[in-house]
C-alpha angles and dihedrals in degrees: 000000000000089000091054092050091048092050091048090051091051092049092051092046093050091047094050093047093049095048091059093055098048113096118175114230117221101192143336093281091054089047089053091050090051091051090051091048089053089059103263119143116245091250092051091049092050092047092051091049092048089051092051092048091048088054090053091050091053094057112099113237096208116099108269094007097103117113094234110123096008120113117253116257 
């Protein structure tokens, strides 16, 4: 019984901590604002967004053509 109470306490604590850190992002401008608020320089924020958009462009749009699960070449 004490172990169950302890595990329940840890689960509630982890959930409450995580919920405070999650901020839904509305669009790319809002994401950039969040990066700047987290202390990133404007150039770093733009570079990170460009990297993320580049990754989206690299994903194949045909069924089964995405690189997920395939070994790197």
